[in-house]
Biopython code that builds the backbone (N, CA, C, O; Angstrom):
import numpy as np
from Bio.PDB.StructureBuilder import StructureBuilder

atoms = [
    (1, "UNK", "N", (43.803, -14.151, -37.039)),
    (1, "UNK", "CA", (43.090, -15.036, -37.932)),
    (1, "UNK", "C", (41.606, -14.985, -37.595)),
    (1, "UNK", "O", (41.231, -14.946, -36.423)),
    (2, "UNK", "N", (40.761, -14.984, -38.629)),
    (2, "UNK", "CA", (39.324, -14.900, -38.415)),
    (2, "UNK", "C", (38.670, -16.257, -38.238)),
    (2, "UNK", "O", (39.194, -17.284, -38.668)),
    (3, "UNK", "N", (37.565, -16.238, -37.624)),
    (3, "UNK", "CA", (36.732, -17.427, -37.475)),
    (3, "UNK", "C", (35.312, -16.932, -37.379)),
    (3, "UNK", "O", (35.008, -16.074, -36.551)),
    (4, "UNK", "N", (34.437, -17.459, -38.215)),
    (4, "UNK", "CA", (33.056, -17.004, -38.254)),
    (4, "UNK", "C", (32.119, -18.192, -38.131)),
    (4, "UNK", "O", (32.346, -19.242, -38.732)),
    (5, "UNK", "N", (31.067, -18.015, -37.350)),
    (5, "UNK", "CA", (29.991, -18.990, -37.236)),
    (5, "UNK", "C", (28.833, -18.470, -38.083)),
    (5, "UNK", "O", (28.406, -17.326, -37.925)),
    (6, "UNK", "N", (28.329, -19.308, -38.976)),
    (6, "UNK", "CA", (27.179, -18.969, -39.811)),
    (6, "UNK", "C", (26.000, -19.805, -39.341)),
    (6, "UNK", "O", (26.176, -20.950, -38.925)),
    (7, "UNK", "N", (24.790, -19.238, -39.405)),
    (7, "UNK", "CA", (23.640, -19.993, -38.941)),
    (7, "UNK", "C", (22.380, -19.601, -39.695)),
    (7, "UNK", "O", (22.263, -18.506, -40.246)),
    (8, "UNK", "N", (21.446, -20.537, -39.694)),
    (8, "UNK", "CA", (20.120, -20.343, -40.271)),
    (8, "UNK", "C", (19.145, -20.854, -39.214)),
    (8, "UNK", "O", (19.226, -22.004, -38.783)),
    (9, "UNK", "N", (18.228, -19.991, -38.806)),
    (9, "UNK", "CA", (17.331, -20.328, -37.690)),
    (9, "UNK", "C", (15.880, -20.072, -38.077)),
    (9, "UNK", "O", (15.565, -19.088, -38.746)),
    (10, "UNK", "N", (15.010, -20.970, -37.647)),
    (10, "UNK", "CA", (13.565, -20.762, -37.721)),
    (10, "UNK", "C", (13.003, -21.182, -36.369)),
    (10, "UNK", "O", (12.899, -22.370, -36.067)),
    (11, "UNK", "N", (12.647, -20.199, -35.570)),
    (11, "UNK", "CA", (12.111, -20.462, -34.229)),
    (11, "UNK", "C", (10.588, -20.462, -34.311)),
    (11, "UNK", "O", (9.987, -19.502, -34.792)),
    (12, "UNK", "N", (9.966, -21.545, -33.838)),
    (12, "UNK", "CA", (8.520, -21.671, -33.872)),
    (12, "UNK", "C", (7.861, -21.104, -32.614)),
    (12, "UNK", "O", (6.766, -20.545, -32.688)),
    (13, "UNK", "N", (8.505, -21.239, -31.487)),
    (13, "UNK", "CA", (7.939, -20.758, -30.226)),
    (13, "UNK", "C", (8.868, -19.696, -29.638)),
    (13, "UNK", "O", (9.769, -20.010, -28.859)),
    (14, "UNK", "N", (8.644, -18.453, -30.013)),
    (14, "UNK", "CA", (9.529, -17.360, -29.622)),
    (14, "UNK", "C", (9.560, -17.122, -28.112)),
    (14, "UNK", "O", (10.626, -16.877, -27.546)),
    (15, "UNK", "N", (8.409, -17.190, -27.463)),
    (15, "UNK", "CA", (8.353, -16.916, -26.019)),
    (15, "UNK", "C", (9.165, -17.931, -25.224)),
    (15, "UNK", "O", (9.942, -17.551, -24.347)),
    (16, "UNK", "N", (8.996, -19.197, -25.518)),
    (16, "UNK", "CA", (9.746, -20.233, -24.805)),
    (16, "UNK", "C", (11.234, -20.158, -25.130)),
    (16, "UNK", "O", (12.076, -20.346, -24.252)),
    (17, "UNK", "N", (11.555, -19.883, -26.392)),
    (17, "UNK", "CA", (12.967, -19.767, -26.786)),
    (17, "UNK", "C", (13.622, -18.598, -26.064)),
    (17, "UNK", "O", (14.736, -18.734, -25.558)),
    (18, "UNK", "N", (12.958, -17.466, -26.008)),
    (18, "UNK", "CA", (13.503, -16.296, -25.314)),
    (18, "UNK", "C", (13.695, -16.581, -23.831)),
    (18, "UNK", "O", (14.734, -16.243, -23.263)),
    (19, "UNK", "N", (12.708, -17.194, -23.208)),
    (19, "UNK", "CA", (12.804, -17.531, -21.786)),
    (19, "UNK", "C", (13.992, -18.461, -21.532)),
    (19, "UNK", "O", (14.733, -18.279, -20.566)),
    (20, "UNK", "N", (14.166, -19.443, -22.389)),
    (20, "UNK", "CA", (15.271, -20.387, -22.258)),
    (20, "UNK", "C", (16.619, -19.676, -22.409)),
    (20, "UNK", "O", (17.511, -19.846, -21.578)),
    (21, "UNK", "N", (16.760, -18.884, -23.465)),
    (21, "UNK", "CA", (18.023, -18.187, -23.726)),
    (21, "UNK", "C", (18.353, -17.232, -22.584)),
    (21, "UNK", "O", (19.504, -17.161, -22.153)),
    (22, "UNK", "N", (17.356, -16.496, -22.090)),
    (22, "UNK", "CA", (17.601, -15.586, -20.963)),
    (22, "UNK", "C", (18.095, -16.346, -19.745)),
    (22, "UNK", "O", (19.027, -15.899, -19.076)),
    (23, "UNK", "N", (17.493, -17.478, -19.450)),
    (23, "UNK", "CA", (17.882, -18.293, -18.288)),
    (23, "UNK", "C", (19.311, -18.812, -18.433)),
    (23, "UNK", "O", (20.099, -18.744, -17.489)),
    (24, "UNK", "N", (19.637, -19.321, -19.595)),
    (24, "UNK", "CA", (20.976, -19.864, -19.824)),
    (24, "UNK", "C", (22.021, -18.742, -19.761)),
    (24, "UNK", "O", (23.074, -18.909, -19.145)),
    (25, "UNK", "N", (21.735, -17.623, -20.385)),
    (25, "UNK", "CA", (22.687, -16.498, -20.373)),
    (25, "UNK", "C", (22.928, -15.998, -18.948)),
    (25, "UNK", "O", (24.061, -15.694, -18.575)),
    (26, "UNK", "N", (21.873, -15.914, -18.165)),
    (26, "UNK", "CA", (22.010, -15.496, -16.761)),
    (26, "UNK", "C", (22.954, -16.439, -16.019)),
    (26, "UNK", "O", (23.831, -15.994, -15.278)),
    (27, "UNK", "N", (22.770, -17.735, -16.220)),
    (27, "UNK", "CA", (23.602, -18.735, -15.560)),
    (27, "UNK", "C", (25.055, -18.695, -16.009)),
    (27, "UNK", "O", (25.956, -19.027, -15.238)),
    (28, "UNK", "N", (25.287, -18.288, -17.258)),
    (28, "UNK", "CA", (26.645, -18.226, -17.791)),
    (28, "UNK", "C", (27.300, -16.853, -17.605)),
    (28, "UNK", "O", (28.463, -16.664, -17.961)),
    (29, "UNK", "N", (26.553, -15.902, -17.051)),
    (29, "UNK", "CA", (27.087, -14.560, -16.846)),
    (29, "UNK", "C", (27.194, -13.752, -18.130)),
    (29, "UNK", "O", (28.020, -12.846, -18.235)),
    (30, "UNK", "N", (26.351, -14.087, -19.111)),
    (30, "UNK", "CA", (26.345, -13.374, -20.381)),
    (30, "UNK", "C", (25.203, -12.372, -20.404)),
    (30, "UNK", "O", (24.141, -12.622, -19.834)),
    (31, "UNK", "N", (25.418, -11.244, -21.057)),
    (31, "UNK", "CA", (24.353, -10.257, -21.223)),
    (31, "UNK", "C", (23.405, -10.736, -22.310)),
    (31, "UNK", "O", (23.837, -11.293, -23.319)),
    (32, "UNK", "N", (22.120, -10.519, -22.102)),
    (32, "UNK", "CA", (21.099, -10.929, -23.054)),
    (32, "UNK", "C", (20.038, -9.832, -23.083)),
    (32, "UNK", "O", (19.474, -9.477, -22.048)),
    (33, "UNK", "N", (19.770, -9.299, -24.277)),
    (33, "UNK", "CA", (18.767, -8.238, -24.388)),
    (33, "UNK", "C", (18.017, -8.358, -25.700)),
    (33, "UNK", "O", (18.543, -8.873, -26.686)),
    (34, "UNK", "N", (16.778, -7.875, -25.702)),
    (34, "UNK", "CA", (15.995, -7.847, -26.935)),
    (34, "UNK", "C", (16.488, -6.700, -27.795)),
    (34, "UNK", "O", (16.764, -5.606, -27.301)),
    (35, "UNK", "N", (16.596, -6.970, -29.106)),
    (35, "UNK", "CA", (17.067, -5.936, -30.028)),
    (35, "UNK", "C", (16.422, -6.123, -31.384)),
    (35, "UNK", "O", (16.714, -7.091, -32.086)),
    (36, "UNK", "N", (15.550, -5.206, -31.758)),
    (36, "UNK", "CA", (14.967, -5.195, -33.096)),
    (36, "UNK", "C", (14.428, -6.524, -33.587)),
    (36, "UNK", "O", (14.768, -6.942, -34.694)),
    (37, "UNK", "N", (13.616, -7.192, -32.822)),
    (37, "UNK", "CA", (13.042, -8.464, -33.239)),
    (37, "UNK", "C", (13.955, -9.662, -33.034)),
    (37, "UNK", "O", (13.624, -10.773, -33.448)),
    (38, "UNK", "N", (15.082, -9.449, -32.412)),
    (38, "UNK", "CA", (16.010, -10.536, -32.142)),
    (38, "UNK", "C", (16.518, -10.476, -30.717)),
    (38, "UNK", "O", (16.102, -9.626, -29.930)),
    (39, "UNK", "N", (17.409, -11.373, -30.399)),
    (39, "UNK", "CA", (18.027, -11.434, -29.078)),
    (39, "UNK", "C", (19.515, -11.164, -29.263)),
    (39, "UNK", "O", (20.170, -11.830, -30.065)),
    (40, "UNK", "N", (20.043, -10.212, -28.544)),
    (40, "UNK", "CA", (21.466, -9.876, -28.613)),
    (40, "UNK", "C", (22.163, -10.456, -27.385)),
    (40, "UNK", "O", (21.752, -10.200, -26.253)),
    (41, "UNK", "N", (23.228, -11.245, -27.615)),
    (41, "UNK", "CA", (23.967, -11.875, -26.533)),
    (41, "UNK", "C", (25.410, -11.395, -26.589)),
    (41, "UNK", "O", (26.051, -11.411, -27.640)),
    (42, "UNK", "N", (25.901, -10.971, -25.443)),
    (42, "UNK", "CA", (27.270, -10.467, -25.354)),
    (42, "UNK", "C", (28.071, -11.371, -24.429)),
    (42, "UNK", "O", (27.691, -11.600, -23.281)),
    (43, "UNK", "N", (29.180, -11.879, -24.941)),
    (43, "UNK", "CA", (30.059, -12.754, -24.172)),
    (43, "UNK", "C", (30.881, -11.900, -23.201)),
    (43, "UNK", "O", (31.476, -10.908, -23.623)),
    (44, "UNK", "N", (30.932, -12.256, -21.918)),
    (44, "UNK", "CA", (31.601, -11.422, -20.917)),
    (44, "UNK", "C", (33.112, -11.310, -21.085)),
    (44, "UNK", "O", (33.704, -10.321, -20.653)),
    (45, "UNK", "N", (33.746, -12.300, -21.702)),
    (45, "UNK", "CA", (35.203, -12.226, -21.816)),
    (45, "UNK", "C", (35.643, -11.303, -22.947)),
    (45, "UNK", "O", (36.828, -10.986, -23.057)),
    (46, "UNK", "N", (34.702, -10.866, -23.793)),
    (46, "UNK", "CA", (34.986, -9.872, -24.823)),
    (46, "UNK", "C", (35.843, -10.383, -25.962)),
    (46, "UNK", "O", (36.209, -11.556, -26.029)),
    (47, "UNK", "N", (36.150, -9.443, -26.866)),
    (47, "UNK", "CA", (36.987, -9.767, -28.004)),
    (47, "UNK", "C", (36.272, -10.461, -29.144)),
    (47, "UNK", "O", (36.911, -10.866, -30.115)),
    (48, "UNK", "N", (34.954, -10.609, -29.049)),
    (48, "UNK", "CA", (34.150, -11.219, -30.102)),
    (48, "UNK", "C", (32.932, -10.335, -30.356)),
    (48, "UNK", "O", (32.572, -9.497, -29.529)),
    (49, "UNK", "N", (32.311, -10.535, -31.502)),
    (49, "UNK", "CA", (31.092, -9.792, -31.803)),
    (49, "UNK", "C", (29.937, -10.330, -30.967)),
    (49, "UNK", "O", (29.951, -11.494, -30.567)),
    (50, "UNK", "N", (28.930, -9.485, -30.699)),
    (50, "UNK", "CA", (27.718, -9.992, -30.052)),
    (50, "UNK", "C", (26.989, -10.952, -30.991)),
    (50, "UNK", "O", (27.018, -10.778, -32.209)),
    (51, "UNK", "N", (26.351, -11.941, -30.432)),
    (51, "UNK", "CA", (25.546, -12.889, -31.197)),
    (51, "UNK", "C", (24.129, -12.339, -31.274)),
    (51, "UNK", "O", (23.506, -12.082, -30.244)),
    (52, "UNK", "N", (23.616, -12.157, -32.487)),
    (52, "UNK", "CA", (22.244, -11.703, -32.691)),
    (52, "UNK", "C", (21.436, -12.896, -33.197)),
    (52, "UNK", "O", (21.698, -13.427, -34.276)),
    (53, "UNK", "N", (20.460, -13.303, -32.406)),
    (53, "UNK", "CA", (19.635, -14.454, -32.755)),
    (53, "UNK", "C", (18.278, -13.948, -33.218)),
    (53, "UNK", "O", (17.568, -13.271, -32.475)),
    (54, "UNK", "N", (17.922, -14.287, -34.468)),
    (54, "UNK", "CA", (16.603, -13.990, -34.995)),
    (54, "UNK", "C", (16.330, -14.953, -36.140)),
    (54, "UNK", "O", (17.252, -15.570, -36.674)),
    (55, "UNK", "N", (15.068, -15.080, -36.513)),
    (55, "UNK", "CA", (14.738, -15.965, -37.620)),
    (55, "UNK", "C", (15.459, -15.500, -38.875)),
    (55, "UNK", "O", (15.549, -14.304, -39.153)),
    (56, "UNK", "N", (15.967, -16.463, -39.624)),
    (56, "UNK", "CA", (16.667, -16.156, -40.857)),
    (56, "UNK", "C", (18.126, -16.563, -40.767)),
    (56, "UNK", "O", (18.516, -17.382, -39.934)),
    (57, "UNK", "N", (18.923, -15.969, -41.649)),
    (57, "UNK", "CA", (20.346, -16.284, -41.708)),
    (57, "UNK", "C", (21.157, -15.212, -41.009)),
    (57, "UNK", "O", (20.779, -14.040, -40.987)),
    (58, "UNK", "N", (22.273, -15.626, -40.440)),
    (58, "UNK", "CA", (23.148, -14.680, -39.774)),
    (58, "UNK", "C", (24.540, -15.247, -39.612)),
    (58, "UNK", "O", (24.821, -16.390, -39.974)),
    (59, "UNK", "N", (25.397, -14.422, -39.061)),
    (59, "UNK", "CA", (26.760, -14.858, -38.774)),
    (59, "UNK", "C", (27.311, -14.027, -37.630)),
    (59, "UNK", "O", (26.813, -12.942, -37.330)),
    (60, "UNK", "N", (28.350, -14.558, -36.996)),
    (60, "UNK", "CA", (29.022, -13.842, -35.912)),
    (60, "UNK", "C", (30.505, -14.189, -35.973)),
    (60, "UNK", "O", (30.877, -15.353, -36.117)),
    (61, "UNK", "N", (31.339, -13.170, -35.862)),
    (61, "UNK", "CA", (32.792, -13.371, -35.858)),
    (61, "UNK", "C", (33.254, -13.549, -34.412)),
    (61, "UNK", "O", (33.062, -12.676, -33.566)),
    (62, "UNK", "N", (33.866, -14.701, -34.156)),
    (62, "UNK", "CA", (34.380, -14.967, -32.806)),
    (62, "UNK", "C", (35.897, -15.065, -32.792)),
    (62, "UNK", "O", (36.510, -15.118, -31.726)),
    (63, "UNK", "N", (36.500, -15.090, -33.967)),
    (63, "UNK", "CA", (37.963, -15.171, -34.090)),
    (63, "UNK", "C", (38.531, -16.410, -33.401)),
    (63, "UNK", "O", (39.722, -16.462, -33.094)),
    (64, "UNK", "N", (37.674, -17.410, -33.160)),
    (64, "UNK", "CA", (38.107, -18.651, -32.518)),
    (64, "UNK", "C", (38.389, -18.505, -31.035)),
    (64, "UNK", "O", (38.940, -19.420, -30.424)),
    (65, "UNK", "N", (38.024, -17.378, -30.443)),
    (65, "UNK", "CA", (38.325, -17.152, -29.021)),
    (65, "UNK", "C", (37.379, -17.965, -28.149)),
    (65, "UNK", "O", (36.161, -17.961, -28.328)),
    (66, "UNK", "N", (37.980, -18.647, -27.217)),
    (66, "UNK", "CA", (37.223, -19.460, -26.257)),
    (66, "UNK", "C", (37.157, -18.738, -24.917)),
    (66, "UNK", "O", (38.094, -18.012, -24.585)),
    (67, "UNK", "N", (36.122, -18.898, -24.153)),
    (67, "UNK", "CA", (35.040, -19.858, -24.343)),
    (67, "UNK", "C", (33.898, -19.347, -25.209)),
    (67, "UNK", "O", (32.928, -20.072, -25.435)),
    (68, "UNK", "N", (33.991, -18.109, -25.701)),
    (68, "UNK", "CA", (32.876, -17.502, -26.434)),
    (68, "UNK", "C", (32.449, -18.322, -27.647)),
    (68, "UNK", "O", (31.252, -18.503, -27.870)),
    (69, "UNK", "N", (33.392, -18.816, -28.430)),
    (69, "UNK", "CA", (33.037, -19.590, -29.625)),
    (69, "UNK", "C", (32.194, -20.798, -29.248)),
    (69, "UNK", "O", (31.146, -21.032, -29.851)),
    (70, "UNK", "N", (32.628, -21.553, -28.278)),
    (70, "UNK", "CA", (31.881, -22.744, -27.861)),
    (70, "UNK", "C", (30.536, -22.394, -27.247)),
    (70, "UNK", "O", (29.546, -23.085, -27.486)),
    (71, "UNK", "N", (30.491, -21.335, -26.463)),
    (71, "UNK", "CA", (29.223, -20.921, -25.855)),
    (71, "UNK", "C", (28.220, -20.489, -26.922)),
    (71, "UNK", "O", (27.048, -20.856, -26.842)),
    (72, "UNK", "N", (28.652, -19.728, -27.904)),
    (72, "UNK", "CA", (27.761, -19.326, -28.989)),
    (72, "UNK", "C", (27.252, -20.544, -29.755)),
    (72, "UNK", "O", (26.065, -20.628, -30.071)),
    (73, "UNK", "N", (28.143, -21.487, -30.053)),
    (73, "UNK", "CA", (27.725, -22.700, -30.748)),
    (73, "UNK", "C", (26.679, -23.469, -29.941)),
    (73, "UNK", "O", (25.674, -23.918, -30.492)),
    (74, "UNK", "N", (26.913, -23.619, -28.655)),
    (74, "UNK", "CA", (25.959, -24.331, -27.804)),
    (74, "UNK", "C", (24.610, -23.617, -27.728)),
    (74, "UNK", "O", (23.563, -24.261, -27.785)),
    (75, "UNK", "N", (24.632, -22.295, -27.602)),
    (75, "UNK", "CA", (23.380, -21.533, -27.568)),
    (75, "UNK", "C", (22.608, -21.692, -28.863)),
    (75, "UNK", "O", (21.402, -21.941, -28.842)),
    (76, "UNK", "N", (23.286, -21.552, -29.985)),
    (76, "UNK", "CA", (22.615, -21.687, -31.273)),
    (76, "UNK", "C", (22.018, -23.078, -31.449)),
    (76, "UNK", "O", (20.852, -23.216, -31.818)),
    (77, "UNK", "N", (22.808, -24.091, -31.190)),
    (77, "UNK", "CA", (22.326, -25.458, -31.396)),
    (77, "UNK", "C", (21.216, -25.834, -30.418)),
    (77, "UNK", "O", (20.352, -26.645, -30.751)),
    (78, "UNK", "N", (21.225, -25.261, -29.228)),
    (78, "UNK", "CA", (20.168, -25.570, -28.256)),
    (78, "UNK", "C", (18.810, -25.040, -28.710)),
    (78, "UNK", "O", (17.775, -25.532, -28.261)),
    (79, "UNK", "N", (18.802, -24.048, -29.588)),
    (79, "UNK", "CA", (17.542, -23.496, -30.085)),
    (79, "UNK", "C", (16.794, -24.465, -30.997)),
    (79, "UNK", "O", (15.636, -24.219, -31.333)),
    (80, "UNK", "N", (17.428, -25.548, -31.399)),
    (80, "UNK", "CA", (16.746, -26.533, -32.235)),
    (80, "UNK", "C", (15.543, -27.147, -31.503)),
    (80, "UNK", "O", (14.651, -27.704, -32.142)),
    (81, "UNK", "N", (15.517, -27.049, -30.190)),
    (81, "UNK", "CA", (14.374, -27.533, -29.412)),
    (81, "UNK", "C", (13.128, -26.681, -29.657)),
    (81, "UNK", "O", (12.017, -27.102, -29.337)),
    (82, "UNK", "N", (13.308, -25.485, -30.222)),
    (82, "UNK", "CA", (12.195, -24.560, -30.428)),
    (82, "UNK", "C", (11.931, -24.290, -31.905)),
    (82, "UNK", "O", (11.173, -23.381, -32.243)),
    (83, "UNK", "N", (12.544, -25.067, -32.780)),
    (83, "UNK", "CA", (12.376, -24.880, -34.214)),
    (83, "UNK", "C", (13.456, -25.626, -34.955)),
    (83, "UNK", "O", (13.782, -26.763, -34.616)),
    (84, "UNK", "N", (14.016, -24.986, -35.972)),
    (84, "UNK", "CA", (15.099, -25.629, -36.709)),
    (84, "UNK", "C", (16.312, -24.708, -36.754)),
    (84, "UNK", "O", (16.184, -23.486, -36.830)),
    (85, "UNK", "N", (17.492, -25.321, -36.707)),
    (85, "UNK", "CA", (18.750, -24.579, -36.682)),
    (85, "UNK", "C", (19.768, -25.321, -37.532)),
    (85, "UNK", "O", (19.913, -26.540, -37.437)),
    (86, "UNK", "N", (20.467, -24.563, -38.361)),
    (86, "UNK", "CA", (21.626, -25.074, -39.096)),
    (86, "UNK", "C", (22.792, -24.202, -38.708)),
    (86, "UNK", "O", (22.685, -22.976, -38.717)),
    (87, "UNK", "N", (23.909, -24.819, -38.364)),
    (87, "UNK", "CA", (25.110, -24.076, -37.960)),
    (87, "UNK", "C", (26.299, -24.625, -38.730)),
    (87, "UNK", "O", (26.468, -25.838, -38.844)),
    (88, "UNK", "N", (27.120, -23.728, -39.254)),
    (88, "UNK", "CA", (28.357, -24.124, -39.907)),
    (88, "UNK", "C", (29.386, -23.030, -39.688)),
    (88, "UNK", "O", (29.040, -21.931, -39.256)),
    (89, "UNK", "N", (30.664, -23.324, -39.984)),
    (89, "UNK", "CA", (31.718, -22.359, -39.714)),
    (89, "UNK", "C", (32.730, -22.313, -40.842)),
    (89, "UNK", "O", (32.523, -22.925, -41.890)),
    (90, "UNK", "N", (33.801, -21.608, -40.641)),
    (90, "UNK", "CA", (34.828, -21.424, -41.653)),
    (90, "UNK", "C", (35.608, -22.696, -41.987)),
    (90, "UNK", "O", (36.177, -22.802, -43.073)),
    (91, "UNK", "N", (35.641, -23.643, -41.082)),
    (91, "UNK", "CA", (36.502, -24.815, -41.301)),
    (91, "UNK", "C", (35.920, -25.832, -42.244)),
    (91, "UNK", "O", (36.547, -26.859, -42.508)),
]
sb = StructureBuilder()
sb.init_structure("model")
sb.init_model(0)
sb.init_chain("A")
sb.init_seg("    ")
for serial, (resi, resn, name, xyz) in enumerate(atoms, 1):
    if name == "N":
        sb.init_residue(resn, " ", resi, " ")
    sb.init_atom(name, np.array(xyz, "f"), 0.0, 1.0, " ", f" {name:<3s}", serial, name[0])
structure = sb.get_structure()
C-alpha cells in the first residue's frame, strides 16, 4: 500500500535552514547532501524514497514505513522556522 507526503515550502533563510537540517540529520544518522538547488535526505532504514527539500511543491513516497515517515514529517515541519511550510498526505 502506498503512502505519500506532499509539501509546499518557501524557505527565506537558506543558509540557516541548511545548517539546521544538516545538524539534525547528523544526529539522526541520516544522509544529507546538496543536490541541484535542494537538499537530499536519505533515511538509513531504507525502503522509502529520498526526501528532496527545495522551494516549491514536492512529494515523497514513504509507503507508511516508520520511522522514516515520521522523521520526514518532522524535518519538513521544522523548516517552518525558516519560512513557510504546508504538509499534507494521502489520508
